[in-house]
C-alpha positions in Angstrom: -30.0 7.4 12.2 -29.7 9.5 9.1 -31.6 9.2 5.7 -33.1 6.0 4.5 -32.7 5.3 0.8 -34.6 2.9 -1.5 -33.1 -0.6 -1.7 -33.1 -0.8 -5.4 -30.4 1.9 -5.8 -29.4 0.2 -9.1 -28.6 3.0 -11.3 -27.5 7.8 -11.4 -25.5 12.9 -12.5 -22.2 14.1 -11.9 -21.2 17.3 -10.7 -17.6 18.5 -10.1 -17.6 21.0 -7.1 -13.9 20.6 -6.7 -12.9 22.0 -10.0 -10.7 20.3 -12.6 -7.0 20.1 -13.0 -4.8 17.9 -15.0 -4.2 14.8 -12.8 -2.4 12.8 -15.3 0.9 11.6 -13.7 2.3 10.3 -17.0 2.7 11.5 -20.5 1.4 8.9 -22.5 -2.4 8.9 -23.4 -4.7 7.5 -26.0 -4.7 3.8 -27.1 -2.6 1.7 -24.7 -0.4 -1.3 -25.5 -1.6 -3.6 -22.7 1.5 -5.7 -23.4 3.9 -3.1 -22.0 7.5 -4.3 -22.0 8.4 -2.9 -18.7 5.4 -4.4 -16.8 6.0 -7.7 -18.6 9.7 -7.8 -17.4 8.7 -6.8 -13.9 6.3 -9.5 -13.7 8.6 -12.1 -15.0 11.1 -11.2 -12.4 8.5 -11.0 -9.7 7.5 -14.6 -10.3 11.2 -15.5 -9.3 10.6 -14.1 -5.8 6.9 -13.9 -5.1 4.3 -16.7 -5.5 2.6 -16.0 -8.8 4.4 -12.7 -9.0 1.8 -10.9 -6.9 1.0 -10.3 -3.3 -2.7 -10.7 -3.6 -4.1 -13.2 -6.0 -6.7 -11.1 -7.9 -4.0 -8.9 -9.1 -2.6 -11.6 -11.3 -5.1 -11.0 -14.2 -5.9 -14.7 -14.2 -9.6 -13.8 -15.0 -8.9 -11.4 -17.9 -5.7 -12.9 -19.4 -2.3 -11.3 -20.0 0.1 -9.9 -17.5 -0.7 -7.5 -14.7 0.3 -3.9 -14.9 2.9 -2.7 -12.6 1.9 0.7 -11.3 4.4 3.3 -10.7 2.5 6.3 -9.6 -1.1 7.7 -8.8 -2.5 11.2 -8.5 -6.2 12.1 -8.2 -8.3 9.8 -10.5 -5.3 8.6 -12.6 -2.7 5.9 -12.2 0.5 5.5 -14.3 2.1 2.1 -15.2 5.7 1.2 -15.6 5.6 1.8 -19.2 4.3 5.3 -18.8 0.7 4.8 -19.8 -2.0 6.7 -17.8 -5.3 5.2 -16.8 -8.6 6.6 -15.3 -8.6 4.4 -12.2 -11.8 2.7 -10.8 -10.0 0.2 -8.6 -8.8 3.0 -6.2 -6.6 0.4 -4.3 -9.9 -1.7 -4.0 -11.7 1.0 -2.3 -9.7 3.0 0.3 -9.0 6.0 -2.1 -12.3 7.7 -1.9 -10.6 11.0 -2.2 -8.4 9.9 -5.1 -4.7 9.0 -5.2 -2.2 11.2 -3.3 -4.7 13.7 -1.9 -2.6 16.7 -1.0 -4.0 17.0 2.5 -3.5 13.3 3.3 0.1 13.4 2.0 1.0 16.6 4.0 -0.4 15.0 7.1 1.6 11.8 6.6 4.9 13.7 5.9 4.3 15.6 9.2 3.6 12.5 11.2 6.4 10.5 9.8 8.9 13.1 10.7 8.0 12.4 14.3 8.3 8.7 14.0 6.5 5.8 12.4 5.7 3.4 15.2 6.2 3.4 19.0 4.5 0.3 20.2 2.8 2.6 22.8 -0.5 4.7 22.8 -0.6 7.8 20.9 -3.1 10.7 20.7 -3.6 10.0 17.1 -5.1 6.6 17.6 -7.5 8.0 20.2 -8.7 10.6 17.8 -9.4 8.1 15.0 -11.2 5.7 17.5 -13.4 8.7 18.6 -14.3 9.6 15.1 -15.3 6.2 14.4 -17.5 5.8 17.4 -19.2 9.1 16.7 -19.9 8.2 13.2 -20.9 4.5 13.2 -24.1 3.8 15.1 -23.3 0.4 16.5 -19.9 1.4 17.8 -19.5 2.1 21.5 -16.0 0.7 21.9 -13.5 -0.1 18.9 -10.2 -1.7 18.6 -7.8 -0.8 15.9 -5.9 -3.6 14.1 -3.9 -4.0 10.8 -6.3 -5.6 8.3 -9.8 -6.6 7.7 -8.8 -10.2 8.0 -7.5 -9.6 11.4 -10.6 -7.7 12.5 -12.9 -10.5 11.3 -10.8 -13.2 13.0 -10.9 -11.1 16.1 -14.6 -10.3 16.1 -15.5 -14.1 15.4 -13.3 -15.1 18.6 -15.2 -12.4 20.5 -18.6 -13.5 19.4 -18.0 -17.1 20.4 -16.6 -16.0 23.8 -19.7 -13.6 24.3 -22.3 -16.3 23.4 -20.5 -19.6 24.4 -21.4 -21.0 21.0 -19.3 -22.3 18.2 -21.2 -22.0 14.9 -20.9 -19.1 12.4 -23.3 -18.4 9.7 -21.9 -16.7 6.6 -23.2 -16.2 3.0 -22.0 -17.6 -0.2 -20.1 -14.9 -2.1 -19.5 -12.7 0.9 -15.7 -12.3 1.4 -14.3 -11.8 4.9 -10.6 -12.0 4.3 -8.6 -15.1 4.4 -9.9 -16.4 7.9 -9.7 -20.1 7.7 -13.3 -20.8 8.9 -14.6 -18.3 6.3 -12.8 -19.3 3.1 -16.0 -21.3 2.2 -17.8 -20.0 -0.9 -16.0 -16.9 -0.4 -16.4 -14.8 -3.7 -13.9 -12.1 -4.7 -10.5 -13.6 -5.4 -11.4 -17.1 -4.5 -14.1 -17.0 -7.3 -11.8 -15.2 -9.7 -9.3 -18.2 -9.5 -12.1 -20.9 -9.5 -11.2 -22.3 -6.1 -14.3 -23.5 -4.2 -12.3 -23.4 -0.9 -8.7 -23.3 0.1 -6.5 -26.4 0.9 -5.1 -26.3 4.3 -8.4 -25.7 6.1 -9.1 -28.7 8.3 -12.6 -30.3 8.4 -12.7 -29.4 12.2 -12.3 -25.7 11.3 -14.8 -25.8 8.4 -17.5 -27.8 10.4 -18.5 -24.9 12.4 -19.2 -22.5 9.4 -22.7 -22.7 7.7 -22.5 -21.1 4.3 -26.0 -20.0 3.2 -27.3 -18.3 0.0 -27.3 -14.4 0.2 -30.7 -12.8 0.2 -32.6 -16.0 1.1 -34.1 -15.1 4.5 -36.4 -18.2 4.5 -33.4 -20.4 4.1 -31.7 -18.7 7.1 -35.0 -19.1 9.2 -35.0 -22.8 8.4 -31.4 -23.1 9.7 -32.1 -21.1 12.8 -35.1 -23.3 13.5 -32.9 -26.3 13.5 -29.6 -25.0 14.9 -30.3 -21.5 16.3 -29.1 -22.4 19.9 -25.6 -23.4 18.4 -25.1 -20.3 16.4 -22.7 -17.7 17.8 -23.1 -15.1 15.0 -24.2 -14.3 11.6 -21.6 -12.4 9.6 -22.2 -10.7 6.2 -21.4 -7.9 3.9 -24.8 -5.8 4.2 -24.1 -4.9 0.7 -22.3 -7.7 -0.9 -19.2 -6.4 -3.0 -17.1 -9.4 -3.6 -19.4 -11.3 -6.0 -19.9 -8.1 -7.7 -22.2 -5.5 -6.1 -25.5 -7.2 -4.8 -27.9 -5.2 -2.8 -29.8 -6.8 0.1 -33.4 -7.6 -0.8 -36.0 -5.5 1.2 -36.5 -7.1 4.6 -33.3 -9.3 4.4 -31.2 -7.2 6.8 -34.0 -6.6 9.1 -35.0 -10.3 9.1 -31.4 -11.2 10.1 -31.5 -8.6 12.9 -34.7 -10.2 14.3 -33.5 -13.7 14.0 -30.3 -13.2 15.7 -31.8 -11.2 18.5 -34.6 -13.8 19.0 -32.0 -16.6 19.2 -29.2 -14.8 21.3 -26.7 -14.8 18.4 -24.7 -11.8 17.3 -25.1 -9.9 14.1 -21.8 -8.8 12.5 -21.7 -6.4 9.6 -18.4 -6.6 7.6 -18.3 -3.0 6.5 -14.8 -3.0 5.2 -16.1 -1.8 1.9 -19.3 -0.1 2.7 -17.9 1.7 5.8 -17.6 5.5 5.1 -18.5 4.9 1.5 -22.2 4.6 1.5 -22.1 7.5 4.3 -20.3 8.2 7.5 -22.4 5.6 9.3 -21.9 3.0 6.6 -24.6 0.5 5.4 -26.1 0.2 8.9 -27.0 3.8 8.9 -28.1 3.7 5.2 -30.5 0.9 5.9 -31.2 1.6 9.6 -30.3 -1.9 10.7 -27.8 -1.8 13.6 -25.7 -5.0 14.1 -24.0 -6.0 17.5 -20.3 -5.9 15.9 -19.0 -4.0 12.9 -15.8 -4.7 10.8 -14.1 -1.6 9.3 -11.1 -1.1 7.1 -10.0 0.4 3.7 -11.2 4.1 3.9 -10.5 4.5 7.6 -6.8 4.1 6.8 -6.8 6.4 3.9 -4.9 3.9 1.7 -2.6 2.5 4.4 -3.1 -0.9 6.0 -5.8 -0.8 8.8 -8.6 -2.6 10.2 -11.0 -2.2 13.1 -13.7 -4.1 15.0 -16.1 -2.7 17.5 -19.6 -2.8 18.9 -21.7 -2.8 22.0 -19.7 -2.0 25.2 -20.8 -5.2 27.0 -19.4 -7.3 24.3 -16.2 -5.2 23.6 -15.3 -5.2 27.3 -14.4 -8.9 27.0 -11.5 -8.0 24.9 -8.0 -7.9 26.7 -6.9 -6.1 28.8 -10.4 -5.6 30.1 -11.4 -9.3 29.5 -10.2 -12.7 28.8 -10.4 -12.5 25.0 -6.9 -12.1 23.9 -6.0 -10.0 20.8 -2.8 -7.9 20.1 -1.0 -6.3 17.3 2.6 -4.7 17.2 1.7 -2.2 14.6 -2.1 -1.7 15.5 -3.1 1.9 15.5 0.2 3.0 14.1 0.6 6.7 13.7 0.8 6.7 9.8 -2.3 4.7 9.2 -4.4 6.6 11.7 -3.1 9.9 10.4 -4.2 9.0 6.8 -7.6 7.8 8.1 -8.1 10.9 10.2 -7.4 13.2 7.2 -9.6 11.3 5.0 -12.5 11.2 7.3 -12.4 14.9 8.0 -12.6 15.6 4.2 -15.5 13.2 3.9 -17.3 15.1 6.7 -17.6 18.2 4.6 -21.3 19.0 3.6 -22.6 17.5 0.4 -19.7 15.0 0.0 -21.9 11.9 -0.1 -24.6 13.5 -2.1 -22.0 14.3 -4.7 -20.7 10.7 -4.8 -24.3 9.3 -5.0 -25.0 11.7 -8.0 -21.9 10.7 -9.7 -22.5 6.9 -9.2 -26.1 7.1 -10.4 -25.2 8.9 -13.6 -22.5 6.6 -14.5 -24.5 3.5 -13.8 -27.5 4.8 -15.8 -25.3 5.8 -18.7 -23.4 2.5 -18.9 -26.7 0.6 -18.9 -28.0 2.9 -21.7 -24.8 2.3 -23.8 -24.9 -1.4 -23.4 -28.6 -1.5 -24.4 -28.0 0.6 -27.5 -25.3 -1.9 -28.6 -27.5 -4.9 -27.8 -25.4 -6.2 -24.9 -27.3 -7.7 -22.1 -26.0 -6.2 -18.8 -27.3 -5.6 -15.3 -25.5 -2.6 -13.8 -26.0 -2.9 -10.2 -24.6 -0.5 -7.4 -25.4 1.9 -4.7 -23.8 5.3 -3.9 -20.3 5.3 -5.3 -19.8 1.5 -6.0 -21.1 -0.7 -8.6 -20.7 -3.7 -11.0 -21.4 -4.2 -14.7 -22.9 -7.9 -14.9 -23.0 -9.4 -18.3 -26.3 -10.9 -17.9 -30.0 -10.5 -18.8 -31.3 -10.4 -15.3 -30.6 -8.7 -12.0 -28.2 -10.6 -9.8 -29.4 -11.4 -6.2 -26.8 -14.1 -5.0 -23.7 -15.8 -5.7 -25.1 -18.5 -7.7 -26.5 -15.9 -10.2 -23.3 -13.9 -10.2 -21.4 -17.1 -11.2 -23.6 -17.6 -14.1 -22.7 -14.2 -15.7 -20.9 -14.2 -19.0 -17.2 -14.1 -17.8 -15.6 -14.4 -21.3 -17.6 -11.3 -22.4 -16.4 -9.4 -19.2 -12.8 -10.5 -20.1 -13.3 -8.9 -23.5 -14.9 -5.8 -22.0 -12.0 -5.4 -19.5 -9.3 -5.5 -22.2 -11.1 -3.0 -24.4 -11.5 -0.5 -21.6 -7.9 -1.0 -20.6 -6.7 -0.4 -24.2 -8.7 3.0 -24.0 -7.1 4.0 -20.8 -9.8 2.9 -18.4 -8.7 0.7 -15.4 -11.3 -1.5 -13.7 -10.8 -4.4 -11.4 -9.5 -7.5 -13.4 -12.3 -9.7 -12.2 -16.0 -10.0 -12.9 -16.6 -10.5 -9.1 -15.4 -7.0 -8.0 -16.7 -3.5 -7.9 -16.0 -0.2 -9.6 -15.1 2.4 -7.0 -15.7 6.2 -7.6 -13.8 8.8 -5.9 -14.2 12.6 -5.3 -11.2 13.0 -7.7 -13.2 11.7 -10.7 -14.0 14.7 -12.8 -16.7 15.4 -15.6 -13.8 14.8 -18.1 -13.0 11.5 -16.5 -16.6 10.2 -16.7 -17.1 11.5 -20.3 -13.9 9.7 -21.3 -15.0 6.5 -19.5 -18.4 6.4 -21.2 -16.7 7.1 -24.6 -14.4 4.1 -23.9 -17.3 2.0 -22.7 -19.5 2.9 -25.8 -16.7 1.6 -28.0 -16.3 -1.6 -25.9 -20.1 -2.3 -25.9 -20.4 -1.9 -29.6 -17.4 -4.2 -30.2 -19.0 -6.8 -28.0 -22.3 -6.3 -29.6 -20.7 -7.0 -33.1 -19.0 -10.0 -31.7 -15.5 -8.8 -32.4 -12.6 -10.8 -31.1 -10.3 -9.0 -28.7 
């Protein structure tokens, strides 16, 4: 099943085998005025037409203050805002752009496919090709269904799990985010935590009562729940590496314990690998940790930056999905040619020898360097990550679950974010999100990032107001 890696994976060497070139799409560099007039004007107008001025809540900068940047262009590791400022980007569209923005091969493939038509509502050879690539790469997949988003994939997988087992209850973990599925918007982490919302209004008690939200990484607690209600549980769903309360790794034995419990009680184990899929390796977290779930959720990278999702697993389970079986699920744009084209091109590049080793080395070096800089400035942090994603938690101790993540110093994160932004480094505007590295991040980018981080940590260590 591939290499096994140590669970700690907390910390990392950066080599640029792809060469360097000027990827800056905009002319303005250096210190950034984060109150750009064009972005402010666009945000003011957007609030007249879009709830909160954004189409996804975490983009609104509620956790960090100020108005969000409006992005006009991206290339490689850089993005450009409406005011012409360039930033080294560690959001990468929240993970999909593992190759960097506007990769030439992906863009050329999209142009060629778009010229033949964008959607047909009928099968195409392209969706077959992507499905084959997913099944060949991901250990748990025998059949896979393409959809339009991670949320849609999760919703479909839960319906399928309930149909297969004939049970109703779902176990999830506090701080793990699985899209805005009604039954899972309970202790959901990510944007829900960023906005300080414990749940979401509009979810009925009847919907919520079948969801059991347990602490992540607490296998004994899960065992107790299964001892009492195991015969009622249809599935356990989790991010095998949590990335929506910040990046939190599974404790040794946690994933294996969930696999044993679900097998013993006849429940399904579902890995939400929307973030970890094709980021930790071609086989995702399940290959990385050698724990194989019954169903897997995919998204982000498999669409190369276009809207996509997928769910799949064992043949006997997936054969319940219509038209083979009675579990209905459909989508007008599912498997659309543009998304699958971008996904195919992305996965082909990722399949080149040494790609994931390079990303791991970059991630380890950056994490180690950030931890050293914070320590030198007297700022307590826990830099936690794996492969090419990580989080800088402002806390004295490693974070193992959502309760510990929620206790981190969010005000200090807010100041850190704004200092980095002023120095041309764009990270997620929330303490509960990950930094994402891409193959486009060069040695120069990483050196610039560390220089900006050093300034920020020393400002925080001296207690300067931002």
